[in-house]
N, C-alpha and C positions, 0 to 999 in steps of 0.2 A: 105225467108230463104231457102237456097239450101238444098236438101236431102243429107245425109251423103253418102260419096263414099263408094264403095265396098272394097276398100283397108283399110278403118278404121275399118270395122267390125272384121276382124281377130285380130287386136290389142285389141279391146275391149274384145273379147272372151278369148284371151290369158291372159289379165289382170285379168278377172273374174276367170279363171281357176287357176291362180297362187294365187289369194287371198283365194280361196276355199282350195288349197293345204296347205297354210299357216294356215288356221283356223283348218284343220284336224290335221296338225302337232302340233299345240298348244293343241288341244283337246286330243292328244294321251299321254300327260304326265302331271304330277302334280308338281309344284314347291313348294319346302319346303325350308325356310330360316332358317339357323342355324349359328348365329354369322355373320361373314364375308362370310360364304359360302352359295351358293345356290345349292340345291340338286334337281335333276330331276328324278322323279319316274314314270315308266309307269303306265297309269291308270288301265290297265287290271291287274297289279300286285297288285296295291293298293286296287282295289275293290274285288279282289279274296282273299286277306288276306294271311295267312300263307299256305293254301293249294296251291294257285297259285304260290306263291313263292317257295315252295317245288317242285312243278312240273317243274317250270323253272330251278331250281337248278339241279334236276335229268336229264333233258333234256341236260343241259350244260355239265354234267359229262359224258353222253353218247357220245356226240359229241366230247369231248376232250379226250376220251379213245384212240383212234388211235395215237394221237399226243404223249400222255404220254407213250404209249407203245413203240413207236419209240424212244423217248427220252431215256427211261430206257435201251433199247437195245444198243443204242450208248454208253451210260456210261458203261454198262456191258462189251461190246467188247473192251474197253480200257484196262481193267485189270480185268478179271473175278474172279480170286481168291481173289483179295483185295476187289472187290465189295461184293462178298459173305460173306467175313469176316466182312465187315462193316455193312451189313444187319443183319448178325448173332448177332453181338454185341448189335445192337439196339433192336432186337427181345428179346434177353434174358433180356434186361433192362426192357421190359414191361411185361414179363411173370414170372419174378422172384418171384413176390409176390404170384402168384398161386402155383408155385413149393414149395415155403417156406410153404404155407398153407398146402399143402399136406403132406410134409415130417414132419412138426411139428405136424399135426393131427395124422399122423400114429404113431409117437413116443408117443404121449400122450395116444392114445388108447391101445398101448402095455403096457404101464406102468399102466393104469387103470385096464386092464384085469389081470396083474400080482399081483396087490394089492388085487383086488376081490377074485381071486382064491387062493392066498397066495403062489403062485409058479411063481415068475418073469421069463420070458423067457430072459436069458442073451444073448443068440445069436441073437435074434431079436432086442433087445435094442442096441446091439453093430452095427448091420446093419443100423438101423435107425439113430444112432449117426454118422456113417460113411457117410451115405447119406446127412445128414445135413451139415457135415463138407465139403463134395464135393460141395454142393451148395454154401456155404459161399466162398470157393476158387474160383469157377467159377464166382461168382458175383463180388469179388474183382478184378479178372482179366478183367472182362467185363467193369469195370468202369474206369480203367486206359487205356484199350486197345484203345479206340477211340482217346485219346491224340496222339498216335503214327500213327494210320491208317488214320485218317481224314485229316491231312495235306498232306499226300502223294497222297491220292485220290483226295483231293481238287486241288492240283497243276496240276494233270493229266487232270481233267476235265476242269479246267480253260484254260490250255494251248490248249486243243483240240478245245474248242469253240472260243477261241481267234484267232485261225487259220481261222475259219469260218468268224469272223467279219472282219479280215484282208483281206480275199478275197473279202468280200463285199464292203469294202472301195476302194480296188484296181479296182474294176469293175466300178467305178464312171468315168463318162466322164471328159475329161480335162476341158471342159467348166464349169462344176459344181465346180470343184476344183478351177479353176481361179476366179469364181464369189464369192467363199468363202474367198479367200485371197485378191483380189483386188475389192473392192466395188466401184461401180459407182452409178450414180443416178438411173439407170435402175434396177440394182440388189440390191439396198439397202433394199427395202421392203421384198424381198425374203431372204436376209441375216438376217434381223431383225426377221423374222418369225422362221428361223432355230435357232437363238440364243436364242429366247424366248421359244422354245419347250423344255420342261424339260424331255421328254421321251427320254431316251438314253439306248441303249443296251450295256451291259457289260458282259465280260466272267464270272465274278464273280456271276452274276445273275443266271447262269446255275447251279452252285454248290449250291447256296442258294435254288433253286427250287427243286433240287434232294434231298437235305438233309430235306427240309420241307415236301416233299412228303413222303419220307421214315419214318419220324417222325409220320406223319398222319396215314399211313397205319399200322405201328407197334402199334401205340396206339389203333387204332380200333381193331386190333387183340388181343391185350392184354385185352381190355374191354370185348370183346366177350368170351374169354377164362375164365375170372373171372366170368362172369354171368353163364356160362355153369357149371363151377365147383360148384359155390354156389347153383345153381338150383338142382343139383344131391345130395345135402346133405339131410339126412333124417329128420332133425330137422328144419322143415318149411323153407327149402332152396328154394323151388319153390315160396312160398308166398313172401319171401323177395326179390326174383328176380322180380316178377310182381310189387311189391310196388316201387322198384327202377326204373323200366321202366316207370312205371305210372308217377312218379314225373318228370322223363326226358321228357316225352310227354307233360306234362302240362306246364313245363318250356318253351318248344319250342313254344307252342301255345300261351302262354300269353306274351312272350317276344317280345318287339318291338326293333329290331335292323336293321340297314342298311345293315349289312354283309350277311344277308339271302335274300336280294332283289337286283336285278339289278339296278344300279343308276349311275348317272353322277354328279360329284361334281366339281364346278368351283367358282371363286370368281371374282365379279365385283365391289368390294368396293375400292373406289378411294385411300383412306388412306392406306389400306392393300397392294394395288398394288404399291404404292409409296414407302412404307417401304421395300417391297421386291426388288424393283429397286435399292434403296440405298444399301441395303445388297449386291446385286449383284455387284454393282460398287466398293464396298470395298474389294472384293475378289482379290486374288493375281494375277489373269490373267489380271487385269487392271493396 
């Protein structure tokens, strides 16, 4: 039997290197099956638990901060006054409970002191009632205000980012456009991949992202303001705040959710994929 040639040795080494790479790649994640879906979870996140997932989440937030900052700056430059009004309305909707707590508590304390001393302060009571009336008026205005402000700002943002998408489409080469509309045996696989890819950028997604980020930031600000106000109350306010935070931390530690972990979800169920294909064929574009 002849000795193996020198040319065959690199191919064997390349094959071994490729197999090791595949094994390392398979060891890097854990597969979880949920119904027709398969979930891929990184092993370092699974083994680390909530601490590792939280670190990964914080790292992702830090990395995404420049992009979010630029995105908000672009939206703000479109219409600064309308953008500030939109944010102010959302902010009031989150802190109105704290303001009402302060105004109502002040009114009750004034009445309590007046009843205890037998000399009610009419001027202070009127001022507290006026402040409560102003809060009610501002709250009513802030609730119907977004119905008029949001559509205007939404159209402005959508048209702005629609221009970006249109520029991206126009920058495509003529060959790509030709392959999309005139399918041949060579371009059919690439065309099928493009049609099967459900990831699609729409200008409306920019507005959804802006609105969702504003809601998240304002809700966080409202939560912090409520905790700060309650913690400053003399009647066990700090104890109540600590108990509320402890319950939140315990819920996050014991809760098992995919949304706090990086993951990839896909389906390889033939029946489900066949059903989705039939559903796609029944759409109007066919």
